[in-house]
FILONU-466970 format. One line per field, with one value per residue: x, y, z of N, C-alpha, C in turn; residue in one letter. Coordinates in steps of 0.2 Angstrom, whole numbers, plus 5000, padded with zeros to 4 digits. Example, Ala and Ser with C-alpha at 12.3 -4.5 7.8 and 13.67 -1.06 7.14 Angstrom:
n_x: (5066/5064)
n_y: (4972/4989)
n_z: (5039/5035)
ca_x: (5062/5068)
ca_y: (4978/4995)
ca_z: (5039/5036)
c_x: (5066/5064)
c_y: (4984/5000)
c_z: (5039/5039)
r: (a/s)
//
This chain:
n_x: (5381/5387/5386/5385/5379/5367/5361/5359/5350/5339/5335/5341/5353/5363/5372/5386/5398/5396/5392/5404/5412/5408/5411/5425/5428/5428/5439/5452/5469/5469/5458/5463/5474/5466/5460/5471/5475/5463/5464/5476/5473/5463/5469/5480/5494/5510/5513/5511/5522/5531/5520/5508/5493/5475/5462/5446/5432/5435/5429/5429/5443/5450/5454/5463/5472/5476/5482/5493/5500/5504/5513/5511/5510/5498/5483/5469/5452/5435/5418/5410/5411/5413/5418/5430/5436/5437/5446/5457/5459/5463/5475/5482/5483/5491/5501/5506/5509/5514/5520/5517/5504/5490/5476/5460/5446/5433/5424/5421/5413/5416/5423/5434/5441/5444/5453/5463/5470/5478/5486/5486/5494/5486/5469/5456/5440/5428/5412/5407/5405/5392/5384/5385/5375/5376/5381/5387/5395/5403/5410/5416/5425/5433/5440/5448/5458/5468/5484/5492/5493/5490/5479/5462/5451/5435/5419/5402/5385/5375/5363/5347/5334/5317/5319/5330/5324/5314/5322/5328/5318/5316/5328/5327/5317/5322/5331/5323/5320/5320/5309/5307/5319/5318/5307/5311/5323/5318/5310/5319/5332/5330/5326/5337/5346/5340/5340/5354/5357/5350/5356/5368/5366/5362/5373/5382/5392/5398/5390/5393/5406/5411/5408/5416/5429/5430/5433/5437/5427/5412/5398/5386/5388/5388/5375/5368/5373/5369/5355/5353/5360/5359/5361/5357/5362/5363/5371/5373/5384/5388/5386/5395/5407/5407/5407/5420/5428/5426/5433/5447/5451/5455/5448/5454/5451/5437/5423/5408/5390/5375/5365/5359/5371/5388/5396/5412/5426/5442/5451/5463/5472/5475/5490/5492)
n_y: (4295/4300/4295/4307/4316/4310/4310/4324/4326/4319/4327/4326/4331/4345/4356/4360/4364/4373/4384/4387/4390/4402/4409/4409/4420/4430/4430/4435/4440/4444/4437/4425/4425/4427/4415/4407/4411/4408/4394/4391/4397/4388/4376/4378/4380/4385/4384/4373/4367/4353/4344/4332/4335/4331/4336/4334/4335/4347/4358/4375/4375/4384/4382/4371/4378/4387/4379/4373/4385/4387/4378/4364/4347/4343/4334/4334/4331/4329/4325/4331/4335/4349/4355/4349/4354/4368/4367/4363/4373/4383/4378/4378/4392/4396/4386/4379/4363/4357/4345/4342/4345/4337/4334/4326/4317/4310/4300/4301/4291/4280/4265/4258/4268/4277/4268/4269/4281/4282/4288/4304/4319/4329/4330/4338/4344/4354/4358/4348/4334/4332/4333/4322/4312/4301/4303/4298/4287/4293/4301/4291/4286/4297/4298/4287/4290/4297/4300/4293/4304/4314/4327/4330/4340/4346/4353/4353/4353/4360/4352/4357/4352/4354/4365/4361/4350/4358/4365/4355/4351/4363/4364/4352/4355/4366/4359/4352/4356/4369/4377/4376/4380/4394/4398/4396/4404/4417/4419/4418/4424/4439/4440/4436/4446/4458/4456/4455/4468/4476/4471/4476/4489/4490/4485/4494/4491/4484/4469/4461/4463/4459/4445/4441/4442/4432/4419/4421/4419/4421/4429/4430/4419/4409/4410/4404/4391/4387/4387/4378/4366/4351/4333/4334/4333/4333/4336/4334/4343/4334/4322/4321/4323/4311/4301/4302/4301/4288/4282/4284/4297/4314/4329/4344/4357/4368/4376/4382/4384/4392/4392/4388/4386/4379/4368/4368/4357/4352/4338/4326/4312/4299/4291/4274)
n_z: (5479/5495/5512/5520/5511/5509/5521/5523/5512/5517/5527/5539/5543/5546/5535/5540/5534/5523/5530/5537/5526/5522/5533/5532/5524/5532/5540/5550/5554/5567/5573/5572/5581/5593/5593/5596/5608/5616/5616/5622/5635/5639/5640/5648/5646/5639/5626/5611/5607/5600/5603/5598/5590/5588/5579/5580/5569/5562/5555/5551/5551/5558/5572/5570/5563/5572/5582/5575/5573/5586/5587/5587/5580/5568/5565/5556/5554/5547/5545/5536/5519/5514/5525/5527/5515/5518/5529/5522/5514/5523/5527/5515/5513/5524/5528/5516/5508/5520/5530/5543/5545/5543/5533/5533/5527/5537/5549/5567/5571/5564/5566/5561/5555/5566/5573/5565/5567/5578/5593/5603/5610/5613/5611/5602/5602/5599/5602/5593/5594/5599/5588/5580/5580/5588/5601/5613/5610/5601/5610/5618/5608/5605/5617/5617/5609/5615/5622/5636/5650/5641/5634/5634/5625/5625/5620/5625/5622/5634/5645/5645/5648/5645/5637/5629/5622/5615/5606/5599/5590/5583/5576/5569/5560/5553/5546/5537/5525/5511/5515/5529/5533/5529/5536/5550/5550/5547/5558/5570/5567/5566/5580/5587/5583/5587/5601/5603/5600/5610/5621/5619/5621/5634/5641/5637/5628/5613/5608/5598/5595/5607/5607/5597/5602/5611/5606/5593/5584/5574/5577/5570/5560/5569/5574/5563/5563/5576/5574/5564/5568/5568/5568/5586/5602/5620/5636/5654/5665/5676/5670/5659/5667/5675/5665/5659/5670/5673/5663/5666/5666/5672/5678/5672/5669/5668/5660/5663/5658/5662/5653/5636/5629/5626/5638/5643/5643/5650/5650/5658/5654/5664/5668/5664)
ca_x: (5380/5389/5382/5384/5375/5361/5358/5357/5345/5334/5334/5344/5360/5365/5378/5390/5404/5394/5392/5411/5415/5406/5415/5432/5429/5428/5444/5458/5475/5467/5454/5467/5477/5461/5459/5477/5474/5458/5466/5481/5470/5459/5474/5484/5500/5512/5513/5510/5528/5532/5514/5503/5486/5470/5456/5440/5427/5439/5425/5432/5450/5453/5458/5468/5477/5479/5486/5499/5504/5507/5519/5509/5509/5491/5479/5462/5447/5428/5413/5407/5416/5414/5422/5437/5438/5438/5452/5462/5460/5467/5482/5485/5485/5496/5506/5506/5514/5517/5519/5515/5497/5487/5469/5457/5439/5432/5419/5423/5409/5419/5428/5440/5445/5447/5458/5469/5472/5484/5485/5488/5495/5480/5463/5452/5434/5424/5405/5406/5402/5385/5381/5386/5369/5378/5386/5391/5400/5408/5414/5420/5430/5438/5444/5452/5463/5472/5489/5493/5495/5487/5473/5456/5447/5429/5413/5396/5379/5372/5356/5342/5328/5312/5322/5334/5319/5311/5327/5329/5312/5317/5334/5325/5312/5326/5335/5319/5320/5320/5303/5309/5325/5316/5303/5315/5328/5314/5308/5324/5337/5328/5325/5344/5349/5337/5342/5361/5357/5347/5361/5374/5364/5362/5380/5386/5398/5395/5390/5395/5413/5413/5408/5422/5435/5430/5436/5439/5422/5408/5391/5381/5389/5386/5367/5366/5376/5364/5348/5353/5364/5356/5358/5358/5361/5365/5373/5374/5391/5389/5386/5401/5412/5407/5409/5427/5431/5426/5438/5453/5453/5455/5446/5459/5448/5430/5419/5401/5385/5368/5360/5359/5377/5392/5400/5419/5430/5448/5452/5469/5471/5479/5494/5490)
ca_y: (4300/4298/4295/4314/4319/4306/4312/4330/4326/4317/4332/4323/4334/4352/4357/4365/4366/4379/4390/4388/4393/4409/4412/4410/4426/4436/4428/4440/4438/4446/4432/4419/4427/4426/4408/4404/4413/4404/4387/4391/4398/4382/4370/4380/4379/4391/4383/4366/4364/4346/4340/4330/4337/4329/4341/4330/4340/4353/4364/4380/4374/4389/4380/4367/4383/4390/4374/4373/4391/4386/4373/4357/4343/4343/4330/4337/4328/4331/4321/4336/4337/4356/4357/4347/4359/4374/4366/4362/4380/4387/4375/4380/4399/4397/4381/4375/4358/4356/4338/4342/4347/4333/4335/4321/4316/4304/4300/4299/4285/4275/4262/4257/4275/4279/4264/4270/4287/4282/4292/4311/4322/4334/4328/4344/4343/4359/4359/4343/4327/4332/4333/4316/4307/4296/4307/4294/4283/4298/4303/4286/4285/4302/4296/4281/4293/4302/4297/4293/4311/4318/4331/4330/4346/4346/4357/4349/4357/4359/4349/4361/4349/4355/4370/4357/4347/4362/4367/4349/4352/4369/4362/4347/4358/4370/4355/4348/4359/4376/4381/4375/4385/4401/4400/4397/4410/4423/4420/4418/4429/4445/4440/4436/4452/4463/4454/4457/4476/4478/4469/4480/4495/4489/4485/4499/4487/4480/4462/4457/4463/4455/4438/4439/4442/4426/4413/4423/4417/4426/4428/4428/4412/4404/4409/4399/4385/4385/4385/4372/4361/4344/4330/4338/4330/4337/4332/4338/4343/4328/4316/4321/4321/4304/4297/4302/4298/4280/4280/4286/4304/4318/4335/4349/4364/4368/4383/4380/4389/4390/4392/4383/4385/4373/4367/4367/4353/4349/4332/4323/4305/4296/4285/4267)
ca_z: (5484/5501/5518/5522/5507/5509/5527/5521/5508/5521/5532/5545/5545/5544/5531/5543/5530/5519/5534/5538/5520/5522/5539/5530/5520/5537/5545/5550/5559/5574/5575/5573/5587/5598/5594/5599/5615/5620/5616/5627/5641/5642/5641/5653/5643/5636/5619/5610/5603/5601/5604/5592/5591/5584/5578/5578/5567/5561/5553/5547/5551/5562/5578/5568/5561/5578/5585/5571/5574/5592/5587/5587/5574/5568/5561/5556/5550/5547/5541/5531/5514/5513/5531/5525/5510/5522/5533/5517/5511/5527/5527/5509/5514/5529/5528/5510/5508/5527/5532/5550/5546/5538/5533/5529/5528/5541/5555/5573/5573/5560/5571/5558/5554/5572/5575/5560/5568/5583/5599/5602/5616/5613/5606/5603/5598/5601/5599/5587/5596/5600/5582/5576/5580/5593/5605/5618/5606/5599/5616/5619/5603/5606/5623/5615/5605/5620/5625/5643/5652/5636/5636/5629/5626/5622/5622/5624/5624/5641/5645/5648/5649/5640/5632/5624/5617/5610/5601/5594/5586/5579/5572/5564/5555/5549/5541/5533/5518/5510/5518/5536/5534/5528/5542/5556/5550/5547/5565/5575/5566/5569/5587/5589/5581/5592/5608/5604/5600/5616/5626/5619/5624/5642/5644/5634/5624/5607/5610/5592/5596/5613/5605/5593/5607/5615/5602/5586/5580/5571/5580/5565/5558/5575/5574/5558/5566/5581/5571/5559/5571/5569/5574/5592/5609/5626/5642/5660/5668/5680/5665/5656/5672/5677/5659/5658/5676/5673/5658/5668/5665/5678/5676/5673/5668/5666/5659/5662/5656/5664/5647/5631/5626/5628/5644/5640/5648/5648/5654/5657/5654/5669/5666/5666)
c_x: (5382/5384/5380/5378/5368/5357/5355/5351/5338/5332/5336/5350/5360/5371/5382/5396/5402/5394/5399/5414/5414/5410/5422/5433/5430/5435/5450/5463/5473/5462/5458/5471/5472/5460/5465/5476/5469/5460/5471/5478/5467/5464/5479/5492/5503/5513/5512/5516/5529/5526/5511/5496/5481/5464/5450/5434/5430/5435/5428/5440/5453/5457/5463/5474/5481/5484/5493/5503/5507/5512/5517/5509/5502/5488/5472/5458/5440/5424/5410/5412/5418/5418/5429/5440/5440/5445/5458/5464/5465/5474/5486/5487/5491/5502/5505/5511/5517/5515/5517/5508/5494/5479/5465/5449/5438/5427/5422/5418/5411/5424/5434/5444/5448/5453/5465/5473/5478/5481/5489/5489/5489/5474/5458/5446/5429/5417/5404/5402/5395/5381/5382/5380/5370/5383/5390/5396/5405/5413/5419/5426/5435/5442/5449/5458/5468/5478/5489/5496/5493/5481/5468/5452/5441/5424/5407/5390/5376/5365/5352/5335/5323/5315/5326/5329/5316/5316/5329/5324/5313/5323/5331/5321/5317/5329/5330/5318/5320/5315/5305/5314/5323/5312/5307/5320/5324/5311/5314/5330/5336/5328/5332/5347/5346/5339/5349/5361/5355/5352/5367/5372/5364/5369/5385/5393/5395/5396/5393/5403/5415/5413/5414/5428/5435/5434/5438/5433/5418/5401/5386/5381/5387/5378/5365/5368/5371/5357/5348/5356/5361/5360/5361/5357/5364/5367/5374/5382/5392/5390/5393/5407/5413/5409/5416/5431/5432/5431/5445/5456/5451/5453/5451/5456/5441/5427/5412/5396/5379/5363/5361/5366/5381/5395/5407/5423/5437/5450/5459/5469/5477/5484/5492/5496)
c_y: (4296/4298/4302/4317/4316/4309/4319/4330/4324/4322/4330/4326/4341/4352/4362/4368/4372/4385/4392/4392/4400/4413/4414/4417/4432/4435/4433/4437/4439/4440/4426/4419/4425/4419/4404/4405/4409/4397/4387/4392/4392/4377/4372/4379/4385/4390/4375/4364/4357/4342/4338/4331/4334/4334/4337/4335/4347/4359/4369/4379/4379/4387/4375/4372/4386/4385/4373/4379/4391/4381/4366/4354/4341/4338/4332/4332/4330/4326/4325/4337/4344/4358/4355/4352/4365/4373/4366/4369/4384/4384/4377/4388/4400/4392/4376/4370/4356/4349/4337/4344/4342/4334/4330/4321/4310/4305/4298/4292/4279/4271/4260/4263/4277/4275/4266/4277/4287/4286/4299/4314/4327/4331/4334/4342/4348/4360/4354/4337/4326/4332/4327/4311/4301/4298/4303/4290/4287/4300/4298/4285/4291/4301/4291/4284/4297/4298/4297/4300/4316/4322/4330/4336/4346/4351/4354/4353/4355/4357/4354/4359/4351/4360/4366/4353/4351/4364/4361/4349/4357/4367/4357/4350/4362/4365/4351/4350/4366/4380/4381/4380/4392/4403/4401/4403/4416/4424/4422/4423/4436/4446/4440/4443/4458/4462/4456/4465/4478/4476/4474/4487/4495/4489/4490/4497/4483/4473/4458/4457/4459/4447/4436/4438/4435/4420/4415/4421/4423/4425/4427/4422/4407/4404/4404/4392/4382/4383/4379/4366/4355/4339/4334/4334/4334/4333/4337/4338/4336/4322/4315/4320/4314/4299/4296/4300/4291/4278/4282/4293/4309/4325/4340/4356/4363/4375/4381/4386/4387/4390/4386/4382/4379/4374/4365/4363/4352/4344/4330/4316/4302/4291/4279/4263)
c_z: (5491/5507/5520/5518/5507/5515/5526/5517/5512/5526/5539/5547/5542/5540/5535/5539/5526/5524/5536/5532/5520/5528/5537/5527/5525/5541/5544/5555/5566/5577/5576/5579/5593/5599/5597/5606/5619/5621/5622/5634/5644/5644/5647/5652/5640/5628/5618/5606/5605/5603/5598/5594/5586/5584/5576/5576/5566/5559/5549/5546/5555/5568/5576/5566/5567/5582/5581/5572/5581/5593/5587/5580/5573/5563/5562/5552/5551/5543/5535/5526/5513/5519/5529/5520/5513/5525/5528/5515/5516/5528/5521/5510/5518/5530/5522/5510/5514/5529/5539/5551/5541/5539/5529/5531/5532/5546/5561/5575/5569/5564/5567/5556/5560/5574/5571/5562/5573/5589/5599/5609/5618/5608/5608/5599/5601/5598/5593/5589/5597/5594/5577/5575/5585/5597/5610/5615/5603/5604/5618/5614/5604/5612/5622/5611/5609/5623/5633/5645/5647/5638/5631/5631/5622/5624/5620/5626/5631/5641/5649/5648/5643/5635/5626/5619/5612/5604/5596/5589/5581/5574/5566/5558/5551/5544/5536/5526/5517/5514/5526/5537/5534/5534/5548/5556/5550/5554/5570/5574/5568/5576/5590/5589/5586/5599/5609/5604/5607/5622/5626/5622/5631/5645/5641/5631/5619/5608/5604/5593/5602/5611/5601/5597/5610/5612/5595/5581/5578/5574/5575/5561/5563/5576/5569/5560/5571/5578/5567/5562/5572/5565/5580/5598/5614/5631/5648/5661/5671/5675/5662/5661/5674/5671/5658/5664/5676/5668/5659/5666/5671/5675/5677/5673/5666/5665/5658/5660/5660/5659/5642/5627/5628/5635/5641/5646/5645/5653/5653/5658/5659/5666/5668/5668)
r: (x/x/x/x/x/x/x/x/x/x/x/x/x/x/x/x/x/x/x/x/x/x/x/x/x/x/x/x/x/x/x/x/x/x/x/x/x/x/x/x/x/x/x/x/x/x/x/x/x/x/x/x/x/x/x/x/x/x/x/x/x/x/x/x/x/x/x/x/x/x/x/x/x/x/x/x/x/x/x/x/x/x/x/x/x/x/x/x/x/x/x/x/x/x/x/x/x/x/x/x/x/x/x/x/x/x/x/x/x/x/x/x/x/x/x/x/x/x/x/x/x/x/x/x/x/x/x/x/x/x/x/x/x/x/x/x/x/x/x/x/x/x/x/x/x/x/x/x/x/x/x/x/x/x/x/x/x/x/x/x/x/x/x/x/x/x/x/x/x/x/x/x/x/x/x/x/x/x/x/x/x/x/x/x/x/x/x/x/x/x/x/x/x/x/x/x/x/x/x/x/x/x/x/x/x/x/x/x/x/x/x/x/x/x/x/x/x/x/x/x/x/x/x/x/x/x/x/x/x/x/x/x/x/x/x/x/x/x/x/x/x/x/x/x/x/x/x/x/x/x/x/x/x/x/x/x/x/x/x/x/x/x/x/x/x/x/x/x/x/x/x/x)
//
């Protein structure tokens, strides 16, 4: 039994890959196009042609696929074997036997593995590094993989103080076993659904459709991801900004939240 499986068995880690496997059955060309557009919008570029991109924690493989379609040479990896399998499935569907899209299993916390990766023009890790169990080391390792003048695109959960501590306990209980998962899902999934329906009524716009348009993702799969997403760490905008400023990065773009979601950052590494 590997490290990942051992941590899952101990109730220390959520199996993101199983959730992503279900998501792949819902994937459409439209969702892929939305993912491409969101990536281009954040980076502020027209394409990724001629760029080397590293996808840390590739999950479903959607954004690795989007990056490849935008012209990048892609390296994807994930700590969760099921997520690796999902990413390989997407590569097989759209870019079978493509030498410019490599998919492997690995951990951003594994120093030897990180050293073996080299450096990239774009390092992408959306909503991943806060689930490693050692977020600041993961962030530091991610920073080391960016070429001079290269981009680092990350999304990290916003620090909400007591609320974040509450959700840490919820997530830990969810991952503790079948009973914890059943109780947490039974309480929160109906609440999330009712809230979304009520929001749709007030806004006169389907929130489920609105959510899908943001990044091509699925709101119901992200509910499961949120409830079970453990390990779980958070950081303020200021903490992330100063952390990367000290490592020679300049902030290029930012999308913040006042709630429990992700703050999104695009940094550019200054030439040494």
